[in-house]
C-alpha positions in Angstrom: 0.0 0.0 0.0 2.7 2.4 1.0 4.8 1.6 -2.1 1.7 2.1 -4.2 1.1 5.5 -2.8 4.8 6.4 -3.2 4.8 5.2 -6.8 1.7 7.3 -7.5 3.3 10.4 -6.0 6.4 10.0 -8.0 4.4 9.4 -11.2 2.3 12.5 -10.6 5.4 14.6 -9.9 7.1 13.4 -13.1 3.9 14.0 -15.1 3.5 17.5 -13.7 7.2 18.2 -14.6 6.6 17.3 -18.2 3.4 19.2 -18.4 4.9 22.3 -17.0 8.2 22.2 -18.9 6.9 21.1 -22.3 3.5 22.9 -22.2 3.0 26.3 -23.7 4.2 28.2 -20.6 7.3 26.0 -20.2 8.3 26.5 -23.8 8.0 30.2 -23.4 10.0 30.3 -20.2 12.7 27.9 -21.5 13.2 30.2 -24.6 14.7 32.7 -22.2 18.4 32.1 -21.3 19.4 30.8 -17.9 21.4 28.2 -16.0 20.8 24.6 -17.0 17.9 23.1 -15.0 17.8 19.4 -14.0 14.6 17.3 -14.0 12.4 17.8 -11.0 14.8 20.0 -9.0 15.1 22.7 -11.6 17.9 25.0 -10.3 17.2 24.7 -6.6 20.4 22.7 -6.0 22.4 25.8 -7.3 20.9 28.0 -4.6 21.6 25.9 -1.6 24.5 28.1 -0.4 24.9 30.6 2.4 23.3 34.0 2.1 26.6 35.9 1.1 27.4 33.4 -1.6 23.8 33.6 -2.8 24.2 37.4 -3.2 27.4 36.8 -5.4 25.7 34.1 -7.4 22.8 36.3 -8.3 25.1 39.1 -9.4 27.1 36.7 -11.5 24.0 35.3 -13.2 22.7 38.9 -13.9 26.0 39.7 -15.7 26.3 36.3 -17.5 22.8 36.3 -18.9 22.3 40.0 -19.4 19.7 41.5 -19.6 17.2 38.8 -18.7 17.4 35.2 -17.3 15.3 32.5 -15.9 15.7 29.8 -13.4 13.4 27.1 -12.1 12.4 26.3 -8.5 11.3 22.8 -9.0 8.5 23.4 -11.5 8.0 27.1 -10.7 9.8 29.6 -13.1 11.4 32.8 -11.9 12.4 35.6 -14.4 15.1 38.1 -13.5 15.3 41.5 -15.2 17.6 44.5 -15.0 17.1 46.6 -18.2 15.2 49.8 -17.6 12.9 49.2 -20.5 11.9 45.9 -19.1 11.6 47.4 -15.6 9.3 50.1 -17.0 7.2 47.5 -18.6 6.7 45.9 -15.2 6.7 48.7 -12.7 5.1 51.4 -14.9 2.2 49.2 -15.9 -1.0 49.6 -13.7 -1.8 46.0 -14.6 1.4 44.8 -13.0 0.9 46.0 -9.4 0.3 42.4 -8.2 3.2 41.3 -6.0 4.6 37.9 -6.7 3.8 34.9 -4.6 7.2 35.0 -2.9 5.7 37.8 -0.7 3.4 35.1 0.7 6.3 34.2 2.9 5.9 37.7 4.5 2.3 37.1 5.4 2.9 35.7 8.9 4.6 39.0 9.7 2.8 41.7 7.7 -0.3 39.8 6.6 -1.8 41.9 3.7 -0.5 45.3 4.6 0.5 48.0 2.1 3.6 46.1 1.1 1.9 42.8 0.3 -1.7 43.6 -0.5 -3.1 44.1 -4.0 -6.2 45.3 -5.9 -8.9 47.1 -4.0 -7.5 46.6 -0.6 -4.1 48.1 -1.6 -5.9 51.1 -3.2 -8.0 51.7 -0.1 -5.0 51.4 2.3 -2.8 53.7 0.1 -5.6 56.3 0.1 -5.9 56.2 3.9 -2.2 56.5 4.5 -1.2 59.0 1.8 -2.1 62.1 3.9 0.5 61.1 6.5 3.2 61.8 4.0 1.9 65.0 2.6 4.5 67.8 2.4 2.8 69.9 5.0 2.9 67.0 7.5 6.6 66.3 6.6 7.3 69.8 7.7 6.1 68.8 11.2 8.2 65.6 11.2 11.4 67.5 10.4 11.5 68.7 14.0 11.7 65.0 15.1 14.4 64.2 12.6 16.5 67.1 13.8 15.8 66.5 17.5 16.8 62.8 17.2 19.9 63.7 15.1 21.0 66.3 17.7 20.5 63.6 20.5 22.7 61.1 18.6 25.4 63.7 18.1 25.3 64.7 21.8 25.7 61.0 22.8 28.7 60.6 20.4 30.3 63.9 21.7 29.8 62.8 25.3 32.1 59.8 24.7 34.9 62.2 23.8 37.8 62.1 21.4 37.9 60.0 18.2 35.8 56.9 18.5 35.2 53.9 16.4 31.6 52.7 15.9 29.9 49.8 14.3 27.7 52.1 12.1 24.5 50.1 11.6 23.5 49.5 15.3 24.4 53.2 16.1 22.1 54.5 13.3 19.3 51.9 13.5 18.5 52.8 17.1 17.8 56.3 16.1 15.9 55.6 12.9 13.6 53.3 15.0 13.1 56.2 17.4 12.2 58.5 14.5 9.6 56.2 12.8 7.9 55.6 16.2 7.8 59.2 17.1 6.6 60.4 13.7 4.5 57.7 12.0 3.3 56.1 15.3 3.1 59.1 17.6 4.9 57.1 20.3 8.3 57.8 21.9 10.8 54.9 22.5 13.1 56.9 24.7 12.1 54.9 27.8 11.9 51.5 26.0 15.6 50.7 25.4 15.7 46.9 26.1 12.4 46.4 24.2 13.7 48.4 21.2 17.0 46.4 21.1 15.0 43.1 21.2 12.8 44.3 18.4 15.7 45.3 16.2 17.4 42.0 16.7 14.2 40.2 15.8 13.9 42.2 12.6 17.5 41.1 11.7 16.8 37.4 12.5 13.5 37.5 10.7 15.2 38.6 7.5 17.6 35.8 7.7 14.8 33.3 8.4 12.8 34.5 5.4 15.6 34.2 3.0 16.5 30.7 4.2 12.9 29.7 3.7 12.7 31.3 0.3 15.5 29.3 -1.2 14.0 26.0 0.1 10.7 25.6 -1.7 9.9 22.5 0.4 9.5 24.9 3.3 7.1 27.2 1.6 3.8 25.6 2.7 2.9 26.9 6.2 1.7 23.5 7.2 5.2 22.1 6.7 7.3 25.1 7.8 5.7 25.8 11.2 5.9 22.1 12.2 9.7 22.1 11.8 12.5 23.8 13.9 12.9 26.8 11.4 9.2 27.5 11.8 9.4 27.2 15.5 12.2 29.8 15.6 10.3 32.1 13.3 7.2 31.8 15.5 9.2 33.1 18.4 10.4 36.0 16.4 6.9 36.8 15.2 5.8 36.9 18.8 8.5 39.5 19.6 7.6 41.6 16.6 3.9 41.5 17.0 4.0 42.2 20.8 6.1 45.3 20.1 3.8 46.8 17.5 0.7 45.7 19.4 2.0 47.7 22.4 2.5 50.8 20.3 -1.1 50.5 18.9 -2.6 50.1 22.3 -0.7 53.0 23.7 -1.9 55.3 20.9 -5.5 54.1 21.0 -5.5 54.6 24.8 -4.4 58.1 24.3 -7.2 58.9 21.9 -9.7 57.1 24.2 -8.5 59.3 27.1 -9.1 62.4 25.0 -12.4 61.2 23.7 -11.0 61.1 20.2 -11.0 64.9 19.9 -7.6 64.9 18.1 -8.9 62.5 15.4 -11.2 65.1 14.0 -9.8 67.4 11.3 -6.6 65.5 11.2 -3.8 67.6 9.9 -5.3 70.8 11.2 -3.6 72.5 14.2 -1.7 69.3 15.0 1.8 70.9 14.6 1.8 72.6 18.0 3.3 70.9 20.9 0.8 71.5 23.7 -0.3 69.7 26.8 -4.0 68.9 26.9 -6.2 69.0 30.0 -4.9 65.5 31.0 -1.3 66.6 30.9 -0.6 64.4 27.9 1.6 65.9 25.2 -0.5 66.4 22.1 1.6 65.0 19.2 1.7 65.7 15.5 -0.4 64.0 12.9 0.8 60.4 12.8 0.2 57.6 10.3 -1.2 55.6 13.2 -3.8 58.4 13.9 -5.1 58.1 10.4 -5.5 54.3 10.8 -7.3 54.8 14.2 -9.6 57.4 12.7 -10.4 55.0 9.8 -11.1 52.2 12.4 -13.6 54.4 14.1 -15.3 54.8 10.7 -15.3 51.0 10.2 -12.9 51.4 7.2 -10.3 49.1 8.8 -10.3 46.6 11.6 -7.7 46.1 14.4 -5.9 43.4 12.5 -5.7 45.8 9.6 -4.1 48.5 11.8 -1.5 46.0 12.9 -0.7 45.0 9.4 0.2 48.5 8.5 2.1 49.3 11.7 4.2 46.1 11.3 4.9 47.1 7.7 5.9 50.7 8.4 7.9 49.9 11.6 10.1 47.6 9.5 10.2 49.6 6.2 10.5 52.9 7.9 13.5 52.3 10.1 15.6 49.4 8.6 15.8 50.7 5.0 16.7 54.2 6.1 19.3 52.9 8.5 21.0 50.9 5.7 21.1 54.0 3.5 22.7 56.1 6.2 25.2 53.4 7.0 26.4 53.2 3.4 26.4 56.9 2.9 28.6 57.4 5.9 31.0 54.7 4.8 31.2 56.2 1.3 31.9 59.6 2.6 34.6 58.2 5.0 36.4 56.7 2.0 36.1 59.8 -0.2 37.6 62.7 1.8 37.2 65.3 -0.9 33.6 64.6 -1.4 33.1 64.5 2.4 34.9 67.9 2.8 32.7 69.4 0.1 29.5 68.1 1.7 30.6 69.3 5.2 31.5 72.8 3.8 28.0 73.1 2.3 26.4 72.0 5.6 28.6 74.3 7.7 27.8 77.3 5.5 24.1 76.8 6.1 24.3 76.0 9.8 26.8 78.8 10.6 24.3 81.3 9.4 21.7 79.9 11.8 23.9 79.4 14.9 24.1 75.6 14.2 20.3 75.2 14.1 18.9 73.0 11.4 15.4 73.5 9.9 13.3 72.5 7.0 14.7 75.4 5.1 18.2 74.1 5.8 17.4 70.6 4.5 15.9 72.1 1.3 19.1 73.9 0.6 21.7 71.2 0.7 21.9 70.1 -3.0 25.4 68.6 -2.8 24.6 66.5 0.2 21.4 65.4 -1.5 23.5 64.3 -4.5 25.8 62.4 -2.2 22.8 60.5 -0.7 21.3 59.8 -4.2 24.6 58.4 -5.4 24.9 56.2 -2.2 21.4 54.9 -3.0 22.5 54.1 -6.5 25.4 52.0 -5.4 23.7 50.5 -2.3 19.9 50.7 -2.7 18.3 49.7 0.6 15.9 47.4 -1.2 18.0 45.6 -3.9 15.2 43.7 -5.6 11.4 43.6 -5.8 9.1 41.1 -7.4 5.9 41.3 -9.4 3.5 38.9 -11.1 1.9 40.6 -14.1 -1.7 39.8 -14.7 -1.4 39.6 -18.5 1.1 38.1 -21.0 3.8 40.6 -22.0 7.1 40.9 -23.8 10.4 41.5 -22.0 13.7 41.8 -24.0 11.8 40.4 -27.0 10.8 37.3 -25.1 7.2 36.4 -24.6 6.3 36.1 -20.9 3.1 34.4 -19.7 0.8 36.0 -17.2 1.3 35.3 -13.5 5.1 34.5 -13.9 7.2 35.6 -11.0 9.4 38.4 -12.2 12.3 39.7 -10.0 13.4 43.3 -10.7 17.1 43.6 -9.6 17.5 47.2 -8.7 21.1 46.8 -7.6 22.0 45.5 -11.1 20.3 48.3 -13.1 22.0 50.8 -10.8 25.4 49.5 -11.7 24.8 48.8 -15.4 27.7 50.3 -17.3 25.4 50.9 -20.3 23.7 53.6 -18.3 26.2 54.5 -15.6 29.8 55.0 -16.9 32.4 53.7 -14.4 29.4 52.3 -12.4 31.4 51.4 -9.3 32.9 54.9 -8.8 31.2 57.1 -6.2 30.4 60.3 -8.0 27.6 62.5 -6.6 27.8 64.8 -9.7 26.1 62.1 -11.7 23.0 63.7 -10.3 23.6 67.2 -11.4 20.6 68.4 -13.5 22.6 68.5 -16.7 23.9 64.9 -16.2 20.4 63.6 -15.6 19.1 64.8 -18.9 18.4 61.9 -21.3 18.8 59.2 -18.6 16.2 56.5 -18.7 13.8 57.2 -15.8 13.8 53.5 -14.8 17.6 53.1 -14.5 17.5 54.8 -11.1 14.7 53.4 -8.8 15.9 53.3 -5.2 12.3 53.8 -4.0 10.8 51.6 -6.7 8.7 53.4 -9.4 5.2 53.5 -10.9 1.9 53.1 -9.1 3.5 51.2 -6.2 6.5 53.5 -5.6 7.5 54.0 -2.0 5.0 56.2 -0.2 7.6 57.4 2.3 10.4 58.4 -0.1 10.3 62.2 0.7 10.2 61.3 4.4 13.3 59.2 4.0 15.2 61.8 2.1 14.6 64.5 4.7 15.6 62.1 7.5 18.8 61.1 5.6 19.8 64.7 5.1 19.1 65.6 8.7 21.1 62.8 10.2 24.0 62.8 7.8 24.1 66.5 7.7 24.4 67.0 11.4 27.0 64.2 11.7 29.1 66.0 9.0 28.8 69.2 10.9 30.1 67.7 14.1 32.5 64.9 13.0 34.9 63.9 10.4 34.6 60.3 9.1 37.5 58.0 8.5 37.2 54.4 7.3 38.0 51.5 9.5 36.3 48.8 7.5 36.4 49.3 3.7 33.6 48.8 1.2 36.0 46.7 -1.0 36.0 44.1 1.7 32.3 44.3 2.2 30.2 41.1 2.2 26.5 41.5 1.5 24.0 39.0 2.9 20.9 38.3 0.8 18.1 39.7 2.9 14.9 41.8 2.7 17.2 44.8 2.6 20.8 45.3 1.5 22.5 44.3 4.7 26.2 43.9 5.5 27.1 40.4 6.6 29.5 41.7 9.3 30.1 44.8 11.4 31.1 47.9 9.4 33.1 50.4 11.5 33.9 54.0 10.9 36.0 56.4 13.0 34.2 59.6 14.1 36.5 62.5 14.8 35.0 65.6 16.5 35.5 68.9 14.6 35.3 72.4 15.8 31.9 73.9 14.8 32.5 77.5 15.8 
């Protein structure tokens, strides 16, 4: 009986393989170049490597099979693109807003929040959340960016003398403070141990998700959560969800205690820092306030609020911390560029007695170019994935609907066809005259098209505030060099090891 069942399963698997590979869809996919697949396994054996080797393998495939290649995960095809024309076909098409099924692995963490949802739900959530990132609201958030940046600088100064820091932990503590204070309306200044536990869980969760992604036999939840990797992820999910649930409860309790009076006319008169009659500081408009207001109108349930809070807590602090880390390292290795950026910041701040403001941040064009060039070389999110709803053509190949298509941002950003000397750090690439004629989809650090990053202006202001004040107060010197950098395949572009920089105090008078 057992052998009969086993024989049937093997026969069914072989039949399915032949149907997939030699049917219409399989013939279309196999017309696209890519590494040799073997029966049943596809290319999965190739990807059973550690996460740093996986990063290198993907970069090599991208160059070897330029500009498009395919590989097979058992009987599931994956296409990989890097040419801006192909990227525009995918990201610029309103019919291609559907995320691919690899995002299903994020469901236990984010469920169907703005990152993972599609269709009507995504449109409704985007509409609810967009006002939280309006320019007028960002003006209110700038005070938090500057306040938190000043606090970080004071902490560094208090340690005295030149000091060597592992950059990422230093920065991510403060970016998490910022996203909580702005988007969530909650301060983390008295939650140090909980914050550290959350940040470590984010890091471990990324590693867990990648390991699961490259092992398709772990994709079904009913398999994964019955095995040790699933048990470990369950513990991480408990930490992540408890942290965000606590933030939601705190903010909802605040609005309950004030009878929801600050949820009416959101965006009006919320920029003032006042104490209400309960002695509670009235905060600026926060993304979480919009979600709570929508909940009171029955537009979103409690689970929906947590979906968005989980999404923005991760996307709002980890990606920004990565960008700051790489910008600091690049400036440390390029003294002339660093000095020029510092001179620009110093000129602005000396005129205002060292006080930064929204006006200051809007008048730092060279620093902004430095950050943009850093995002070119080290985009915080190095790849995204889509599943177009209709057949289309990419690089003259026919691609069937619902195929998983990976857009490799890191590779188009370093394509020598569009970026001469692509590995050279040159902020002047982003001078207006040098941007003319450049394909709009060869630089997409915040994605592009209908599903572009809702918080990209938020991120740029925060990046300029943090890096600008650090430049004003410190010189950067490299300790660990980018040429020795190992990248681990993750949800974000993450170093596989500590990356240290020396911070040397400078006279600011």
